[in-house]
All heavy atoms as a GROMACS GRO file, in nm:
protein
  563
    1MET      N    1  -3.071  22.362  -3.008
    1MET     CA    2  -2.939  22.403  -3.034
    1MET      C    3  -2.894  22.491  -2.915
    1MET      O    4  -2.940  22.595  -2.892
    1MET     CB    5  -2.921  22.474  -3.167
    1MET     CG    6  -2.780  22.508  -3.202
    1MET     SD    7  -2.766  22.586  -3.370
    1MET     CE    8  -2.743  22.434  -3.465
    2GLY      N    9  -2.796  22.440  -2.850
    2GLY     CA   10  -2.741  22.502  -2.731
    2GLY      C   11  -2.630  22.607  -2.761
    2GLY      O   12  -2.590  22.628  -2.880
    3LEU      N   13  -2.591  22.672  -2.661
    3LEU     CA   14  -2.482  22.774  -2.670
    3LEU      C   15  -2.354  22.711  -2.718
    3LEU      O   16  -2.284  22.774  -2.804
    3LEU     CB   17  -2.459  22.835  -2.530
    3LEU     CG   18  -2.348  22.942  -2.534
    3LEU    CD1   19  -2.380  23.062  -2.611
    3LEU    CD2   20  -2.326  22.986  -2.383
    4LEU      N   21  -2.321  22.591  -2.677
    4LEU     CA   22  -2.201  22.529  -2.715
    4LEU      C   23  -2.196  22.503  -2.872
    4LEU      O   24  -2.100  22.520  -2.937
    4LEU     CB   25  -2.175  22.401  -2.644
    4LEU     CG   26  -2.041  22.328  -2.667
    4LEU    CD1   27  -1.922  22.423  -2.620
    4LEU    CD2   28  -2.040  22.199  -2.576
    5ASP      N   29  -2.322  22.450  -2.916
    5ASP     CA   30  -2.326  22.430  -3.061
    5ASP      C   31  -2.308  22.562  -3.144
    5ASP      O   32  -2.240  22.562  -3.251
    5ASP     CB   33  -2.460  22.368  -3.095
    5ASP     CG   34  -2.474  22.227  -3.043
    5ASP    OD1   35  -2.378  22.166  -3.024
    5ASP    OD2   36  -2.589  22.190  -3.012
    6ILE      N   37  -2.364  22.669  -3.102
    6ILE     CA   38  -2.355  22.794  -3.162
    6ILE      C   39  -2.208  22.843  -3.168
    6ILE      O   40  -2.162  22.893  -3.269
    6ILE     CB   41  -2.454  22.901  -3.101
    6ILE    CG1   42  -2.596  22.860  -3.123
    6ILE    CG2   43  -2.421  23.036  -3.161
    6ILE    CD1   44  -2.697  22.943  -3.049
    7LEU      N   45  -2.139  22.822  -3.048
    7LEU     CA   46  -1.997  22.866  -3.046
    7LEU      C   47  -1.912  22.780  -3.140
    7LEU      O   48  -1.822  22.836  -3.204
    7LEU     CB   49  -1.950  22.851  -2.904
    7LEU     CG   50  -1.990  22.956  -2.806
    7LEU    CD1   51  -1.944  22.919  -2.656
    7LEU    CD2   52  -1.938  23.095  -2.842
    8LEU      N   53  -1.937  22.652  -3.147
    8LEU     CA   54  -1.871  22.560  -3.245
    8LEU      C   55  -1.890  22.606  -3.383
    8LEU      O   56  -1.787  22.612  -3.457
    8LEU     CB   57  -1.910  22.421  -3.220
    8LEU     CG   58  -1.851  22.341  -3.104
    8LEU    CD1   59  -1.915  22.211  -3.081
    8LEU    CD2   60  -1.701  22.326  -3.134
    9ILE      N   61  -2.011  22.634  -3.416
    9ILE     CA   62  -2.031  22.677  -3.565
    9ILE      C   63  -1.970  22.809  -3.584
    9ILE      O   64  -1.899  22.824  -3.698
    9ILE     CB   65  -2.186  22.682  -3.591
    9ILE    CG1   66  -2.251  22.542  -3.580
    9ILE    CG2   67  -2.216  22.748  -3.718
    9ILE    CD1   68  -2.400  22.537  -3.575
   10THR      N   69  -1.976  22.903  -3.496
   10THR     CA   70  -1.909  23.030  -3.521
   10THR      C   71  -1.765  23.024  -3.531
   10THR      O   72  -1.707  23.079  -3.627
   10THR     CB   73  -1.950  23.125  -3.393
   10THR    OG1   74  -2.087  23.128  -3.381
   10THR    CG2   75  -1.889  23.267  -3.418
   11PHE      N   76  -1.703  22.952  -3.445
   11PHE     CA   77  -1.551  22.941  -3.448
   11PHE      C   78  -1.514  22.855  -3.566
   11PHE      O   79  -1.405  22.881  -3.629
   11PHE     CB   80  -1.494  22.871  -3.315
   11PHE     CG   81  -1.473  22.981  -3.215
   11PHE    CD1   82  -1.572  23.002  -3.109
   11PHE    CD2   83  -1.362  23.057  -3.216
   11PHE    CE1   84  -1.549  23.099  -3.024
   11PHE    CE2   85  -1.344  23.159  -3.120
   11PHE     CZ   86  -1.432  23.175  -3.016
   12ALA      N   87  -1.596  22.763  -3.609
   12ALA     CA   88  -1.557  22.687  -3.735
   12ALA      C   89  -1.554  22.774  -3.852
   12ALA      O   90  -1.463  22.768  -3.941
   12ALA     CB   91  -1.656  22.560  -3.747
   13VAL      N   92  -1.656  22.864  -3.872
   13VAL     CA   93  -1.665  22.959  -3.985
   13VAL      C   94  -1.555  23.057  -3.971
   13VAL      O   95  -1.481  23.082  -4.077
   13VAL     CB   96  -1.803  23.031  -3.985
   13VAL    CG1   97  -1.801  23.135  -4.077
   13VAL    CG2   98  -1.908  22.929  -4.013
   14ILE      N   99  -1.522  23.103  -3.856
   14ILE     CA  100  -1.408  23.193  -3.840
   14ILE      C  101  -1.276  23.129  -3.876
   14ILE      O  102  -1.197  23.191  -3.953
   14ILE     CB  103  -1.403  23.252  -3.703
   14ILE    CG1  104  -1.522  23.345  -3.680
   14ILE    CG2  105  -1.273  23.332  -3.678
   14ILE    CD1  106  -1.536  23.393  -3.527
   15LEU      N  107  -1.251  23.006  -3.830
   15LEU     CA  108  -1.128  22.936  -3.865
   15LEU      C  109  -1.118  22.908  -4.022
   15LEU      O  110  -1.012  22.931  -4.076
   15LEU     CB  111  -1.134  22.799  -3.789
   15LEU     CG  112  -1.000  22.717  -3.804
   15LEU    CD1  113  -0.894  22.798  -3.748
   15LEU    CD2  114  -1.022  22.594  -3.722
   16ILE      N  115  -1.237  22.876  -4.085
   16ILE     CA  116  -1.230  22.852  -4.229
   16ILE      C  117  -1.188  22.982  -4.298
   16ILE      O  118  -1.103  22.987  -4.391
   16ILE     CB  119  -1.356  22.801  -4.277
   16ILE    CG1  120  -1.376  22.654  -4.229
   16ILE    CG2  121  -1.371  22.807  -4.431
   16ILE    CD1  122  -1.516  22.593  -4.247
   17LEU      N  123  -1.252  23.090  -4.262
   17LEU     CA  124  -1.226  23.229  -4.327
   17LEU      C  125  -1.083  23.262  -4.308
   17LEU      O  126  -1.023  23.315  -4.401
   17LEU     CB  127  -1.323  23.328  -4.275
   17LEU     CG  128  -1.475  23.310  -4.317
   17LEU    CD1  129  -1.559  23.420  -4.247
   17LEU    CD2  130  -1.481  23.327  -4.468
   18LEU      N  131  -1.030  23.254  -4.188
   18LEU     CA  132  -0.896  23.288  -4.157
   18LEU      C  133  -0.792  23.200  -4.246
   18LEU      O  134  -0.690  23.253  -4.286
   18LEU     CB  135  -0.868  23.276  -4.009
   18LEU     CG  136  -0.924  23.383  -3.923
   18LEU    CD1  137  -0.893  23.350  -3.774
   18LEU    CD2  138  -0.858  23.519  -3.959
   19SER      N  139  -0.822  23.072  -4.249
   19SER     CA  140  -0.745  22.987  -4.333
   19SER      C  141  -0.743  23.027  -4.482
   19SER      O  142  -0.630  23.024  -4.544
   19SER     CB  143  -0.788  22.848  -4.319
   19SER     OG  144  -0.776  22.800  -4.189
   20LEU      N  145  -0.859  23.068  -4.529
   20LEU     CA  146  -0.868  23.110  -4.670
   20LEU      C  147  -0.805  23.241  -4.701
   20LEU      O  148  -0.751  23.269  -4.805
   20LEU     CB  149  -1.011  23.104  -4.715
   20LEU     CG  150  -1.076  22.976  -4.726
   20LEU    CD1  151  -1.228  22.992  -4.757
   20LEU    CD2  152  -1.009  22.888  -4.834
   21LEU      N  153  -0.791  23.323  -4.597
   21LEU     CA  154  -0.741  23.457  -4.610
   21LEU      C  155  -0.585  23.461  -4.618
   21LEU      O  156  -0.521  23.550  -4.654
   21LEU     CB  157  -0.792  23.551  -4.512
   21LEU     CG  158  -0.936  23.598  -4.524
   21LEU    CD1  159  -0.970  23.681  -4.403
   21LEU    CD2  160  -0.952  23.682  -4.654
   22GLN      N  161  -0.527  23.356  -4.563
   22GLN     CA  162  -0.381  23.350  -4.545
   22GLN      C  163  -0.324  23.323  -4.691
   22GLN      O  164  -0.380  23.262  -4.769
   22GLN     CB  165  -0.337  23.234  -4.458
   22GLN     CG  166  -0.358  23.263  -4.313
   22GLN     CD  167  -0.305  23.167  -4.223
   22GLN    OE1  168  -0.235  23.071  -4.266
   22GLN    NE2  169  -0.341  23.171  -4.093
   23SER      N  170  -0.201  23.385  -4.708
   23SER     CA  171  -0.127  23.366  -4.840
   23SER      C  172  -0.070  23.234  -4.839
   23SER      O  173  -0.026  23.175  -4.741
   23SER     CB  174  -0.025  23.480  -4.853
   23SER     OG  175   0.072  23.470  -4.755
   24GLY      N  176  -0.052  23.180  -4.954
   24GLY     CA  177   0.014  23.050  -4.974
   24GLY      C  178   0.158  23.062  -4.951
   24GLY      O  179   0.228  23.158  -4.983
   25LYS      N  180   0.216  22.956  -4.891
   25LYS     CA  181   0.358  22.957  -4.847
   25LYS      C  182   0.446  22.864  -4.944
   25LYS      O  183   0.560  22.855  -4.916
   25LYS     CB  184   0.377  22.912  -4.706
   25LYS     CG  185   0.316  23.016  -4.608
   25LYS     CD  186   0.324  22.972  -4.466
   25LYS     CE  187   0.271  23.069  -4.375
   25LYS     NZ  188   0.132  23.109  -4.394
   26SER      N  189   0.386  22.812  -5.044
   26SER     CA  190   0.455  22.722  -5.136
   26SER      C  191   0.398  22.744  -5.274
   26SER      O  192   0.305  22.824  -5.298
   26SER     CB  193   0.451  22.579  -5.090
   26SER     OG  194   0.312  22.531  -5.108
   27ASP      N  195   0.455  22.674  -5.371
   27ASP     CA  196   0.416  22.688  -5.508
   27ASP      C  197   0.282  22.608  -5.543
   27ASP      O  198   0.221  22.626  -5.639
   27ASP     CB  199   0.521  22.634  -5.600
   27ASP     CG  200   0.639  22.718  -5.601
   27ASP    OD1  201   0.629  22.846  -5.576
   27ASP    OD2  202   0.751  22.676  -5.622
   28GLY      N  203   0.242  22.525  -5.447
   28GLY     CA  204   0.117  22.449  -5.464
   28GLY      C  205   0.142  22.304  -5.427
   28GLY      O  206   0.248  22.256  -5.400
   29LEU      N  207   0.029  22.231  -5.427
   29LEU     CA  208   0.032  22.096  -5.378
   29LEU      C  209   0.105  22.008  -5.489
   29LEU      O  210   0.175  21.918  -5.455
   29LEU     CB  211  -0.108  22.043  -5.357
   29LEU     CG  212  -0.130  21.906  -5.302
   29LEU    CD1  213  -0.059  21.893  -5.167
   29LEU    CD2  214  -0.274  21.863  -5.292
   30SER      N  215   0.081  22.042  -5.612
   30SER     CA  216   0.149  21.959  -5.722
   30SER      C  217   0.300  21.974  -5.710
   30SER      O  218   0.371  21.865  -5.736
   30SER     CB  219   0.103  22.008  -5.854
   30SER     OG  220   0.140  22.140  -5.877
   31SER      N  221   0.363  22.080  -5.672
   31SER     CA  222   0.509  22.095  -5.666
   31SER      C  223   0.560  22.012  -5.538
   31SER      O  224   0.672  21.973  -5.541
   31SER     CB  225   0.547  22.233  -5.652
   31SER     OG  226   0.502  22.291  -5.524
   32ALA      N  227   0.473  21.986  -5.437
   32ALA     CA  228   0.519  21.908  -5.329
   32ALA      C  229   0.540  21.759  -5.373
   32ALA      O  230   0.624  21.695  -5.322
   32ALA     CB  231   0.418  21.920  -5.213
   33PHE      N  232   0.453  21.710  -5.460
   33PHE     CA  233   0.472  21.575  -5.498
   33PHE      C  234   0.570  21.555  -5.618
   33PHE      O  235   0.628  21.451  -5.629
   33PHE     CB  236   0.332  21.520  -5.543
   33PHE     CG  237   0.241  21.511  -5.427
   33PHE    CD1  238   0.124  21.586  -5.419
   33PHE    CD2  239   0.264  21.411  -5.328
   33PHE    CE1  240   0.037  21.567  -5.309
   33PHE    CE2  241   0.181  21.400  -5.219
   33PHE     CZ  242   0.063  21.479  -5.210
   34THR      N  243   0.578  21.657  -5.702
   34THR     CA  244   0.664  21.641  -5.815
   34THR      C  245   0.807  21.695  -5.787
   34THR      O  246   0.893  21.677  -5.870
   34THR     CB  247   0.613  21.718  -5.938
   34THR    OG1  248   0.596  21.851  -5.905
   34THR    CG2  249   0.475  21.662  -5.979
   35GLY      N  250   0.832  21.751  -5.677
   35GLY     CA  251   0.964  21.805  -5.641
   35GLY      C  252   0.989  21.934  -5.707
   35GLY      O  253   1.091  21.948  -5.778
   36GLY      N  254   0.907  22.028  -5.693
   36GLY     CA  255   0.921  22.159  -5.754
   36GLY      C  256   1.049  22.227  -5.710
   36GLY      O  257   1.114  22.197  -5.613
   37ASP      N  258   1.086  22.323  -5.791
   37ASP     CA  259   1.220  22.401  -5.763
   37ASP      C  260   1.222  22.468  -5.631
   37ASP      O  261   1.117  22.542  -5.594
   37ASP     CB  262   1.236  22.505  -5.871
   37ASP     CG  263   1.249  22.442  -6.006
   37ASP    OD1  264   1.300  22.322  -6.010
   37ASP    OD2  265   1.232  22.507  -6.111
   38GLY      N  266   1.317  22.442  -5.557
   38GLY     CA  267   1.335  22.514  -5.430
   38GLY      C  268   1.250  22.471  -5.320
   38GLY      O  269   1.223  22.554  -5.224
   39LEU      N  270   1.185  22.358  -5.325
   39LEU     CA  271   1.091  22.316  -5.225
   39LEU      C  272   1.180  22.257  -5.102
   39LEU      O  273   1.245  22.156  -5.122
   39LEU     CB  274   0.998  22.207  -5.270
   39LEU     CG  275   0.896  22.156  -5.161
   39LEU    CD1  276   0.810  22.269  -5.114
   39LEU    CD2  277   0.826  22.041  -5.219
   40ASN      N  278   1.177  22.328  -4.998
   40ASN     CA  279   1.248  22.287  -4.876
   40ASN      C  280   1.149  22.292  -4.764
   40ASN      O  281   1.119  22.401  -4.712
   40ASN     CB  282   1.372  22.369  -4.850
   40ASN     CG  283   1.451  22.322  -4.733
   40ASN    OD1  284   1.419  22.221  -4.667
   40ASN    ND2  285   1.566  22.388  -4.708
   41LEU      N  286   1.101  22.174  -4.715
   41LEU     CA  287   1.001  22.172  -4.609
   41LEU      C  288   1.055  22.219  -4.476
   41LEU      O  289   0.968  22.261  -4.392
   41LEU     CB  290   0.939  22.030  -4.593
   41LEU     CG  291   0.876  21.984  -4.717
   41LEU    CD1  292   0.831  21.836  -4.697
   41LEU    CD2  293   0.756  22.065  -4.757
   42PHE      N  294   1.182  22.220  -4.454
   42PHE     CA  295   1.245  22.256  -4.327
   42PHE      C  296   1.304  22.390  -4.335
   42PHE      O  297   1.383  22.432  -4.238
   42PHE     CB  298   1.346  22.149  -4.287
   42PHE     CG  299   1.277  22.014  -4.281
   42PHE    CD1  300   1.312  21.924  -4.378
   42PHE    CD2  301   1.196  21.976  -4.181
   42PHE    CE1  302   1.257  21.792  -4.373
   42PHE    CE2  303   1.133  21.854  -4.170
   42PHE     CZ  304   1.164  21.755  -4.278
   43ALA      N  305   1.276  22.466  -4.435
   43ALA     CA  306   1.331  22.605  -4.438
   43ALA      C  307   1.271  22.694  -4.328
   43ALA      O  308   1.155  22.681  -4.287
   43ALA     CB  309   1.301  22.664  -4.571
   44ASN      N  310   1.354  22.777  -4.276
   44ASN     CA  311   1.308  22.876  -4.173
   44ASN      C  312   1.246  22.995  -4.236
   44ASN      O  313   1.326  23.082  -4.278
   44ASN     CB  314   1.422  22.916  -4.081
   44ASN     CG  315   1.388  22.984  -3.963
   44ASN    OD1  316   1.271  22.992  -3.936
   44ASN    ND2  317   1.478  23.036  -3.887
   45VAL      N  318   1.116  23.003  -4.247
   45VAL     CA  319   1.049  23.113  -4.306
   45VAL      C  320   0.994  23.199  -4.185
   45VAL      O  321   0.910  23.160  -4.112
   45VAL     CB  322   0.934  23.073  -4.398
   45VAL    CG1  323   0.867  23.189  -4.452
   45VAL    CG2  324   0.994  22.976  -4.506
   46LYS      N  325   1.034  23.321  -4.194
   46LYS     CA  326   0.976  23.420  -4.090
   46LYS      C  327   0.873  23.502  -4.142
   46LYS      O  328   0.879  23.560  -4.252
   46LYS     CB  329   1.094  23.506  -4.034
   46LYS     CG  330   1.202  23.429  -3.966
   46LYS     CD  331   1.301  23.526  -3.903
   46LYS     CE  332   1.398  23.439  -3.836
   46LYS     NZ  333   1.478  23.510  -3.730
   47GLU      N  334   0.759  23.500  -4.073
   47GLU     CA  335   0.643  23.586  -4.107
   47GLU      C  336   0.657  23.721  -4.041
   47GLU      O  337   0.704  23.738  -3.937
   47GLU     CB  338   0.510  23.522  -4.062
   47GLU     CG  339   0.492  23.385  -4.126
   47GLU     CD  340   0.374  23.305  -4.069
   47GLU    OE1  341   0.345  23.332  -3.952
   47GLU    OE2  342   0.315  23.233  -4.137
   48ARG      N  343   0.615  23.826  -4.112
   48ARG     CA  344   0.622  23.960  -4.050
   48ARG      C  345   0.492  24.031  -4.074
   48ARG      O  346   0.425  24.001  -4.172
   48ARG     CB  347   0.731  24.036  -4.120
   48ARG     CG  348   0.872  23.981  -4.083
   48ARG     CD  349   0.974  24.082  -4.134
   48ARG     NE  350   1.106  24.040  -4.074
   48ARG     CZ  351   1.192  23.961  -4.139
   48ARG    NH1  352   1.166  23.903  -4.252
   48ARG    NH2  353   1.309  23.931  -4.078
   49GLY      N  354   0.459  24.121  -3.994
   49GLY     CA  355   0.345  24.215  -4.012
   49GLY      C  356   0.216  24.142  -4.013
   49GLY      O  357   0.185  24.063  -3.917
   50ALA      N  358   0.144  24.170  -4.114
   50ALA     CA  359   0.008  24.114  -4.126
   50ALA      C  360   0.003  23.964  -4.135
   50ALA      O  361  -0.088  23.892  -4.084
   50ALA     CB  362  -0.070  24.179  -4.242
   51GLU      N  363   0.096  23.902  -4.199
   51GLU     CA  364   0.102  23.761  -4.215
   51GLU      C  365   0.113  23.693  -4.072
   51GLU      O  366   0.057  23.588  -4.043
   51GLU     CB  367   0.221  23.715  -4.299
   51GLU     CG  368   0.196  23.741  -4.450
   51GLU     CD  369   0.313  23.691  -4.530
   51GLU    OE1  370   0.409  23.641  -4.480
   51GLU    OE2  371   0.306  23.715  -4.655
   52LYS      N  372   0.203  23.745  -3.996
   52LYS     CA  373   0.226  23.694  -3.853
   52LYS      C  374   0.093  23.714  -3.772
   52LYS      O  375   0.058  23.614  -3.698
   52LYS     CB  376   0.341  23.759  -3.789
   52LYS     CG  377   0.376  23.701  -3.662
   52LYS     CD  378   0.500  23.764  -3.605
   52LYS     CE  379   0.540  23.694  -3.473
   52LYS     NZ  380   0.665  23.746  -3.416
   53THR      N  381   0.029  23.824  -3.788
   53THR     CA  382  -0.092  23.853  -3.712
   53THR      C  383  -0.194  23.744  -3.758
   53THR      O  384  -0.263  23.686  -3.668
   53THR     CB  385  -0.145  23.981  -3.731
   53THR    OG1  386  -0.040  24.079  -3.697
   53THR    CG2  387  -0.268  24.018  -3.653
   54MET      N  388  -0.214  23.721  -3.885
   54MET     CA  389  -0.308  23.632  -3.928
   54MET      C  390  -0.273  23.487  -3.888
   54MET      O  391  -0.372  23.409  -3.854
   54MET     CB  392  -0.318  23.633  -4.083
   54MET     CG  393  -0.384  23.763  -4.139
   54MET     SD  394  -0.556  23.766  -4.108
   54MET     CE  395  -0.617  23.638  -4.202
   55SER      N  396  -0.149  23.453  -3.887
   55SER     CA  397  -0.110  23.322  -3.852
   55SER      C  398  -0.134  23.294  -3.698
   55SER      O  399  -0.186  23.188  -3.657
   55SER     CB  400   0.044  23.309  -3.883
   55SER     OG  401   0.081  23.178  -3.842
   56ASN      N  402  -0.101  23.394  -3.621
   56ASN     CA  403  -0.128  23.388  -3.476
   56ASN      C  404  -0.278  23.388  -3.442
   56ASN      O  405  -0.318  23.306  -3.346
   56ASN     CB  406  -0.060  23.506  -3.401
   56ASN     CG  407   0.084  23.492  -3.392
   56ASN    OD1  408   0.137  23.386  -3.414
   56ASN    ND2  409   0.146  23.611  -3.381
   57LEU      N  410  -0.355  23.458  -3.525
   57LEU     CA  411  -0.501  23.459  -3.491
   57LEU      C  412  -0.565  23.327  -3.538
   57LEU      O  413  -0.647  23.273  -3.461
   57LEU     CB  414  -0.560  23.568  -3.572
   57LEU     CG  415  -0.710  23.605  -3.550
   57LEU    CD1  416  -0.732  23.642  -3.400
   57LEU    CD2  417  -0.755  23.723  -3.635
   58THR      N  418  -0.512  23.271  -3.645
   58THR     CA  419  -0.566  23.137  -3.685
   58THR      C  420  -0.517  23.031  -3.583
   58THR      O  421  -0.606  22.945  -3.557
   58THR     CB  422  -0.505  23.104  -3.819
   58THR    OG1  423  -0.527  23.200  -3.919
   58THR    CG2  424  -0.551  22.968  -3.880
   59LEU      N  425  -0.406  23.035  -3.526
   59LEU     CA  426  -0.364  22.940  -3.430
   59LEU      C  427  -0.451  22.966  -3.308
   59LEU      O  428  -0.488  22.853  -3.249
   59LEU     CB  429  -0.218  22.969  -3.382
   59LEU     CG  430  -0.162  22.877  -3.278
   59LEU    CD1  431  -0.158  22.731  -3.325
   59LEU    CD2  432  -0.021  22.925  -3.238
   60ALA      N  433  -0.481  23.073  -3.261
   60ALA     CA  434  -0.561  23.105  -3.147
   60ALA      C  435  -0.705  23.050  -3.156
   60ALA      O  436  -0.762  22.974  -3.081
   60ALA     CB  437  -0.558  23.246  -3.104
   61VAL      N  438  -0.770  23.084  -3.281
   61VAL     CA  439  -0.890  23.039  -3.315
   61VAL      C  440  -0.903  22.893  -3.320
   61VAL      O  441  -0.998  22.821  -3.276
   61VAL     CB  442  -0.952  23.106  -3.436
   61VAL    CG1  443  -1.085  23.038  -3.476
   61VAL    CG2  444  -0.968  23.254  -3.412
   62GLY      N  445  -0.807  22.829  -3.384
   62GLY     CA  446  -0.796  22.679  -3.386
   62GLY      C  447  -0.781  22.617  -3.257
   62GLY      O  448  -0.847  22.508  -3.233
   63THR      N  449  -0.710  22.666  -3.174
   63THR     CA  450  -0.694  22.613  -3.032
   63THR      C  451  -0.828  22.631  -2.956
   63THR      O  452  -0.869  22.533  -2.892
   63THR     CB  453  -0.587  22.694  -2.956
   63THR    OG1  454  -0.455  22.684  -3.028
   63THR    CG2  455  -0.567  22.635  -2.815
   64ILE      N  456  -0.895  22.746  -2.968
   64ILE     CA  457  -1.024  22.760  -2.901
   64ILE      C  458  -1.122  22.652  -2.963
   64ILE      O  459  -1.204  22.597  -2.894
   64ILE     CB  460  -1.079  22.900  -2.924
   64ILE    CG1  461  -0.993  23.004  -2.838
   64ILE    CG2  462  -1.214  22.915  -2.870
   64ILE    CD1  463  -1.014  23.142  -2.865
   65PHE      N  464  -1.126  22.636  -3.093
   65PHE     CA  465  -1.214  22.542  -3.159
   65PHE      C  466  -1.190  22.400  -3.102
   65PHE      O  467  -1.280  22.326  -3.079
   65PHE     CB  468  -1.193  22.547  -3.307
   65PHE     CG  469  -1.289  22.452  -3.385
   65PHE    CD1  470  -1.422  22.478  -3.392
   65PHE    CD2  471  -1.232  22.334  -3.435
   65PHE    CE1  472  -1.503  22.396  -3.468
   65PHE    CE2  473  -1.322  22.250  -3.503
   65PHE     CZ  474  -1.455  22.278  -3.516
   66PHE      N  475  -1.056  22.361  -3.093
   66PHE     CA  476  -1.022  22.235  -3.042
   66PHE      C  477  -1.070  22.204  -2.898
   66PHE      O  478  -1.125  22.108  -2.868
   66PHE     CB  479  -0.873  22.213  -3.050
   66PHE     CG  480  -0.818  22.086  -3.001
   66PHE    CD1  481  -0.841  21.972  -3.077
   66PHE    CD2  482  -0.756  22.074  -2.883
   66PHE    CE1  483  -0.793  21.846  -3.034
   66PHE    CE2  484  -0.710  21.949  -2.839
   66PHE     CZ  485  -0.726  21.836  -2.908
   67VAL      N  486  -1.052  22.310  -2.820
   67VAL     CA  487  -1.097  22.298  -2.680
   67VAL      C  488  -1.255  22.286  -2.670
   67VAL      O  489  -1.310  22.214  -2.595
   67VAL     CB  490  -1.058  22.418  -2.594
   67VAL    CG1  491  -1.117  22.424  -2.458
   67VAL    CG2  492  -0.905  22.415  -2.580
   68LEU      N  493  -1.325  22.367  -2.758
   68LEU     CA  494  -1.465  22.357  -2.765
   68LEU      C  495  -1.519  22.217  -2.808
   68LEU      O  496  -1.614  22.165  -2.753
   68LEU     CB  497  -1.531  22.470  -2.854
   68LEU     CG  498  -1.526  22.607  -2.808
   68LEU    CD1  499  -1.569  22.708  -2.910
   68LEU    CD2  500  -1.609  22.618  -2.674
   69VAL      N  501  -1.451  22.158  -2.902
   69VAL     CA  502  -1.482  22.025  -2.948
   69VAL      C  503  -1.465  21.926  -2.833
   69VAL      O  504  -1.549  21.840  -2.811
   69VAL     CB  505  -1.401  21.978  -3.076
   69VAL    CG1  506  -1.412  21.842  -3.105
   69VAL    CG2  507  -1.439  22.068  -3.189
   70LEU      N  508  -1.352  21.937  -2.759
   70LEU     CA  509  -1.323  21.843  -2.649
   70LEU      C  510  -1.437  21.870  -2.536
   70LEU      O  511  -1.487  21.761  -2.490
   70LEU     CB  512  -1.196  21.870  -2.582
   70LEU     CG  513  -1.075  21.824  -2.663
   70LEU    CD1  514  -0.948  21.862  -2.594
   70LEU    CD2  515  -1.074  21.682  -2.689
   71ILE      N  516  -1.479  21.991  -2.511
   71ILE     CA  517  -1.583  22.011  -2.412
   71ILE      C  518  -1.713  21.951  -2.460
   71ILE      O  519  -1.789  21.890  -2.386
   71ILE     CB  520  -1.601  22.165  -2.388
   71ILE    CG1  521  -1.470  22.210  -2.308
   71ILE    CG2  522  -1.718  22.188  -2.305
   71ILE    CD1  523  -1.460  22.365  -2.302
   72ALA      N  524  -1.747  21.973  -2.593
   72ALA     CA  525  -1.867  21.919  -2.645
   72ALA      C  526  -1.870  21.764  -2.635
   72ALA      O  527  -1.974  21.700  -2.606
   72ALA     CB  528  -1.882  21.966  -2.791
   73ARG      N  529  -1.762  21.707  -2.659
   73ARG     CA  530  -1.748  21.551  -2.660
   73ARG      C  531  -1.761  21.502  -2.517
   73ARG      O  532  -1.822  21.400  -2.491
   73ARG     CB  533  -1.624  21.512  -2.720
   73ARG     CG  534  -1.606  21.367  -2.726
   73ARG     CD  535  -1.712  21.302  -2.814
   73ARG     NE  536  -1.686  21.160  -2.809
   73ARG     CZ  537  -1.789  21.074  -2.820
   73ARG    NH1  538  -1.906  21.114  -2.834
   73ARG    NH2  539  -1.760  20.941  -2.813
   74ILE      N  540  -1.708  21.580  -2.428
   74ILE     CA  541  -1.710  21.530  -2.280
   74ILE      C  542  -1.842  21.546  -2.223
   74ILE      O  543  -1.893  21.463  -2.148
   74ILE     CB  544  -1.601  21.604  -2.201
   74ILE    CG1  545  -1.466  21.561  -2.240
   74ILE    CG2  546  -1.624  21.592  -2.051
   74ILE    CD1  547  -1.351  21.655  -2.177
   75THR      N  548  -1.911  21.650  -2.257
   75THR     CA  549  -2.047  21.676  -2.208
   75THR      C  550  -2.159  21.596  -2.273
   75THR      O  551  -2.270  21.598  -2.220
   75THR     CB  552  -2.088  21.827  -2.214
   75THR    OG1  553  -2.085  21.867  -2.351
   75THR    CG2  554  -1.988  21.912  -2.128
   76GLN      N  555  -2.142  21.529  -2.371
   76GLN     CA  556  -2.244  21.447  -2.430
   76GLN      C  557  -2.260  21.320  -2.369
   76GLN      O  558  -2.188  21.248  -2.316
   76GLN     CB  559  -2.203  21.422  -2.580
   76GLN     CG  560  -2.234  21.547  -2.671
   76GLN     CD  561  -2.214  21.504  -2.814
   76GLN    OE1  562  -2.159  21.398  -2.854
   76GLN    NE2  563  -2.249  21.603  -2.897
   0.00000   0.00000   0.00000
């Protein structure tokens, strides 16, 4: 197991944890299919404070994970 594999596993676990820690932004998956009250997919929702930090951190970790996957695929 090389360094790249260890980095991929680490960033995958971090990405999963960050995704689970984020608060839900809708009423749930069932309301998306049944047309729940007030569901507007194009609404402009502004995140503030800790939510914005978590969202930005998740985006950064996801981007790093994506780049690591590309590097792993190219080097194989």
